[in-house]
GUSETI-299520 format. One line per field, with one value per residue (C-alpha): x, y, z; residue in one letter; chain. Coordinates in steps of 0.1 Angstrom, whole numbers. Layout:
N
east [X:...]
north [Y:...]
up [Z:...]
residu [A:...]
chaine [A:...]
END
This chain:
415
east [-186:-189:-155:-141:-152:-138:-106:-107:-120:-92:-68:-84:-82:-45:-39:-58:-35:-7:-13:-23:7:28:10:19:57:58:40:62:93:81:72:102:98:100:127:127:156:152:160:190:185:206:230:218:240:261:254:285:298:287:320:323:324:357:354:358:389:382:384:411:408:423:443:442:471:491:490:519:514:492:479:461:452:437:443:465:461:438:404:413:406:422:408:425:434:447:476:464:453:447:424:424:435:438:444:462:441:411:396:395:367:375:354:357:377:402:392:389:381:393:396:417:405:403:436:453:493:519:526:500:504:479:489:471:474:476:459:491:498:523:517:526:527:523:537:515:525:495:500:484:455:455:413:398:382:354:343:311:317:285:280:282:254:255:238:219:224:204:188:173:167:145:127:117:111:85:68:66:52:24:19:17:-3:-28:-30:-38:-65:-79:-106:-105:-125:-119:-111:-74:-74:-85:-57:-31:0:23:55:39:43:84:82:68:94:124:110:109:139:159:139:140:175:187:164:178:216:211:196:225:253:236:234:271:280:259:280:310:299:288:322:330:347:342:361:332:306:319:321:283:271:294:274:244:254:259:230:219:229:262:268:254:278:303:294:295:331:338:318:317:331:367:362:383:372:382:419:428:422:438:409:412:386:354:359:348:313:283:277:263:231:238:210:209:204:235:251:215:212:251:245:210:223:257:235:212:229:245:207:198:230:226:189:195:226:204:178:203:227:207:213:230:259:239:216:251:266:232:230:266:260:229:255:242:269:284:261:232:235:235:205:185:194:209:187:156:163:172:142:121:142:157:118:113:144:136:100:116:143:119:98:124:137:104:103:139:142:177:200:178:178:220:230:200:192:170:148:129:127:118:84:97:119:87:62:88:96:61:48:80:67:52:28:-5:-15:12:4:-25:5:24:-2:-8:25:29:-5:15:42:22:3:29:46:15:14:52:44:16:34:65:46:28:59:79:52:53:90:91:67:83:120:103:111:88:58]
north [899:867:860:886:877:834:853:876:845:819:851:850:816:813:840:820:789:807:820:787:771:803:797:760:765:788:766:735:760:771:733:712:681:649:624:587:570:535:506:484:450:433:408:370:348:325:289:272:243:213:197:160:138:118:81:71:49:12:2:-18:-50:-41:-69:-84:-80:-113:-127:-153:-154:-147:-112:-107:-84:-92:-103:-125:-140:-166:-157:-133:-131:-128:-114:-117:-133:-163:-166:-166:-205:-216:-248:-255:-235:-245:-228:-256:-288:-265:-261:-224:-212:-187:-166:-163:-132:-149:-133:-158:-149:-177:-175:-189:-208:-199:-223:-220:-225:-200:-212:-222:-224:-211:-233:-228:-256:-246:-259:-274:-291:-267:-256:-220:-216:-187:-197:-174:-169:-163:-143:-157:-141:-137:-150:-148:-183:-192:-226:-233:-259:-283:-319:-342:-359:-387:-386:-410:-424:-417:-445:-444:-407:-412:-437:-419:-387:-410:-416:-382:-369:-391:-379:-344:-354:-373:-340:-315:-337:-340:-313:-299:-270:-253:-286:-279:-275:-305:-321:-346:-329:-356:-334:-317:-338:-341:-303:-297:-320:-303:-271:-278:-296:-264:-236:-249:-262:-227:-208:-228:-223:-185:-181:-199:-184:-147:-154:-160:-129:-110:-122:-115:-77:-69:-72:-47:-61:-33:-60:-81:-57:-43:-77:-87:-53:-62:-94:-80:-58:-88:-97:-137:-144:-135:-153:-186:-182:-176:-210:-226:-219:-230:-264:-274:-302:-290:-256:-241:-260:-292:-275:-265:-298:-318:-339:-362:-356:-377:-377:-346:-349:-341:-307:-290:-305:-335:-358:-336:-296:-286:-259:-243:-244:-231:-200:-190:-195:-177:-147:-146:-146:-111:-99:-120:-105:-72:-71:-91:-66:-35:-55:-65:-41:-12:-20:-49:-47:-34:-68:-88:-71:-76:-113:-117:-98:-122:-154:-162:-182:-176:-201:-191:-151:-164:-190:-167:-133:-128:-155:-140:-106:-120:-139:-116:-104:-138:-148:-118:-123:-163:-157:-133:-158:-184:-169:-156:-193:-208:-183:-179:-190:-184:-198:-234:-230:-226:-250:-272:-309:-308:-337:-331:-293:-270:-250:-220:-234:-261:-235:-208:-234:-248:-211:-207:-241:-241:-264:-250:-280:-270:-236:-252:-274:-239:-223:-249:-250:-210:-211:-241:-225:-197:-215:-236:-198:-186:-219:-218:-184:-193:-220:-203:-171:-194:-213:-178:-164:-200:-196:-161:-167:-198:-180:-148:-128:-91:-98]
up [-1066:-1056:-1066:-1049:-1018:-1025:-1028:-999:-979:-991:-981:-947:-942:-953:-926:-900:-910:-911:-873:-859:-872:-857:-826:-827:-828:-802:-774:-793:-785:-750:-737:-730:-748:-736:-747:-743:-741:-754:-728:-735:-731:-711:-729:-727:-712:-732:-721:-709:-727:-709:-695:-708:-677:-675:-671:-634:-630:-624:-586:-575:-558:-519:-511:-475:-455:-452:-415:-412:-373:-345:-334:-305:-272:-244:-204:-201:-166:-148:-158:-188:-220:-255:-291:-325:-356:-371:-399:-435:-447:-411:-410:-374:-340:-308:-272:-251:-257:-263:-299:-310:-334:-357:-382:-420:-414:-393:-359:-327:-292:-263:-226:-195:-170:-132:-127:-159:-154:-162:-194:-226:-261:-288:-321:-358:-384:-419:-453:-462:-428:-415:-380:-364:-325:-302:-263:-239:-204:-178:-150:-117:-99:-65:-59:-24:-22:7:21:33:62:58:63:34:22:1:-32:-53:-88:-115:-122:-85:-89:-121:-104:-75:-95:-117:-86:-76:-108:-108:-71:-82:-111:-92:-64:-91:-103:-70:-62:-24:-24:11:29:27:64:69:57:79:88:92:97:126:155:147:142:178:192:177:185:219:224:210:222:261:259:247:270:301:289:285:318:335:317:319:358:357:334:358:386:373:367:397:406:386:351:325:301:305:304:271:254:265:250:215:216:218:181:166:144:149:115:116:151:134:109:133:153:122:113:149:155:115:102:91:110:135:163:149:132:166:181:156:150:118:90:98:138:144:159:145:162:130:112:136:155:181:177:198:176:173:209:218:191:205:239:231:216:243:275:271:269:300:322:315:321:354:365:360:381:408:412:434:471:461:485:513:514:509:538:561:551:563:594:603:598:566:547:509:496:516:505:471:476:496:489:454:436:448:442:403:393:381:361:350:345:324:299:301:288:259:247:247:223:202:201:192:164:150:114:101:130:129:91:92:117:122:104:71:92:113:105:135:130:119:94:84:78:61:34:29:23:-4:-21:-55:-48:-38:-11:9:20:42:60:62:79:106:114:120:140:161:166:178:202:214:220:240:257:273:279:302:320:324:339:363:376:379:401:424:423:432:462:474:475:490:463:461:434]
residu [X:X:X:X:X:X:X:X:X:X:X:X:X:X:X:X:X:X:X:X:X:X:X:X:X:X:X:X:X:X:X:X:X:X:X:X:X:X:X:X:X:X:X:X:X:X:X:X:X:X:X:X:X:X:X:X:X:X:X:X:X:X:X:X:X:X:X:X:X:X:X:X:X:X:X:X:X:X:X:X:X:X:X:X:X:X:X:X:X:X:X:X:X:X:X:X:X:X:X:X:X:X:X:X:X:X:X:X:X:X:X:X:X:X:X:X:X:X:X:X:X:X:X:X:X:X:X:X:X:X:X:X:X:X:X:X:X:X:X:X:X:X:X:X:X:X:X:X:X:X:X:X:X:X:X:X:X:X:X:X:X:X:X:X:X:X:X:X:X:X:X:X:X:X:X:X:X:X:X:X:X:X:X:X:X:X:X:X:X:X:X:X:X:X:X:X:X:X:X:X:X:X:X:X:X:X:X:X:X:X:X:X:X:X:X:X:X:X:X:X:X:X:X:X:X:X:X:X:X:X:X:X:X:X:X:X:X:X:X:X:X:X:X:X:X:X:X:X:X:X:X:X:X:X:X:X:X:X:X:X:X:X:X:X:X:X:X:X:X:X:X:X:X:X:X:X:X:X:X:X:X:X:X:X:X:X:X:X:X:X:X:X:X:X:X:X:X:X:X:X:X:X:X:X:X:X:X:X:X:X:X:X:X:X:X:X:X:X:X:X:X:X:X:X:X:X:X:X:X:X:X:X:X:X:X:X:X:X:X:X:X:X:X:X:X:X:X:X:X:X:X:X:X:X:X:X:X:X:X:X:X:X:X:X:X:X:X:X:X:X:X:X:X:X:X:X:X:X:X:X:X:X:X:X:X:X:X:X:X:X:X:X:X:X:X:X:X:X:X:X:X:X:X:X:X:X:X:X:X:X:X:X:X:X:X]
chaine [A:A:A:A:A:A:A:A:A:A:A:A:A:A:A:A:A:A:A:A:A:A:A:A:A:A:A:A:A:A:A:A:A:A:A:A:A:A:A:A:A:A:A:A:A:A:A:A:A:A:A:A:A:A:A:A:A:A:A:A:A:A:A:A:A:A:A:A:A:A:A:A:A:A:A:A:A:A:A:A:A:A:A:A:A:A:A:A:A:A:A:A:A:A:A:A:A:A:A:A:A:A:A:A:A:A:A:A:A:A:A:A:A:A:A:A:A:A:A:A:A:A:A:A:A:A:A:A:A:A:A:A:A:A:A:A:A:A:A:A:A:A:A:A:A:A:A:A:A:A:A:A:A:A:A:A:A:A:A:A:A:A:A:A:A:A:A:A:A:A:A:A:A:A:A:A:A:A:A:A:A:A:A:A:A:A:A:A:A:A:A:A:A:A:A:A:A:A:A:A:A:A:A:A:A:A:A:A:A:A:A:A:A:A:A:A:A:A:A:A:A:A:A:A:A:A:A:A:A:A:A:A:A:A:A:A:A:A:A:A:A:A:A:A:A:A:A:A:A:A:A:A:A:A:A:A:A:A:A:A:A:A:A:A:A:A:A:A:A:A:A:A:A:A:A:A:A:A:A:A:A:A:A:A:A:A:A:A:A:A:A:A:A:A:A:A:A:A:A:A:A:A:A:A:A:A:A:A:A:A:A:A:A:A:A:A:A:A:A:A:A:A:A:A:A:A:A:A:A:A:A:A:A:A:A:A:A:A:A:A:A:A:A:A:A:A:A:A:A:A:A:A:A:A:A:A:A:A:A:A:A:A:A:A:A:A:A:A:A:A:A:A:A:A:A:A:A:A:A:A:A:A:A:A:A:A:A:A:A:A:A:A:A:A:A:A:A:A:A:A:A:A:A:A:A:A:A:A:A:A:A:A:A:A:A]
END
């Protein structure tokens, strides 16, 4: 019984296994099977063969070009230059009588003088004694030459200069060692007296001359001269320094005046930088006379003809009409312009510096020079000169105003 059950169980188990395998086979037949493709590996690169370096050719030495003559470029004219190379094997070179230095590679630089002639030779001396020359043609240049007509002052010998210079250096050292404190204003100014006299001479002289010439020009303008009026206006537009330079060219030694008169060298009078400030006075008077003339003309012109006709009707002679009518009517204008010219002449620096002598100097030139000195002890003297010039101008102005008022009252001029 039991054996039969066992056989039956075995048969059933076998049937179950068969069914399971059939179901598995059916399920495998129904579901798609996933096929995995193997990944193909990329072929490994074959390493390139390392090229064998070729031996570099040995450098060959560059042969320098053989120079058998000069080579150059530049400006072949007076004041010009050239740059170039000398021939191979050159031991020395020269341009005319001047030695020419050159580098190891043969390059050189040379220049021509301002007064160089038309022909000059460039010569090279070789190691074996032979010479190579290259003639040069130098073109002339149209130089613009200018000359300053200044009086000649003879210099001193070197020994005398050194002797004087030693004393000056000792004085400078001694002055720097002094402890002056604030007492610089008390120092004695030895140049102040001569400077005041020089200032008075040139300022008063220039003022009087400008008034006389200006009054004469005003009389010409009253007669109706358009040419003189235009000339007066042109003079006013000229700067004082330009006017002083023109006077220097006319009155200087060897200037236009000496050439026109045919004066021999050394015989022309010392009008510039001479013992008297002639050129300075003339330059200031010439420049300021036009100013005086125009101011006097503006003051006298209105009613001038009627006043002169009335005086003539009353029996006044021509001289009386001038002294009793014209001059009193022009007196206020002359006084005003005279003050302006006087004060300007005292303070004028450039005209006196260019045309005047070096000693004694006017106050304006003296103060300017001392203010520019490197010696600090000159500063108080410069301030004293400037203050003295201002006080002199103020004092002369007060005197001129008082004198002008008195003269005006005596001539019957309206106040």
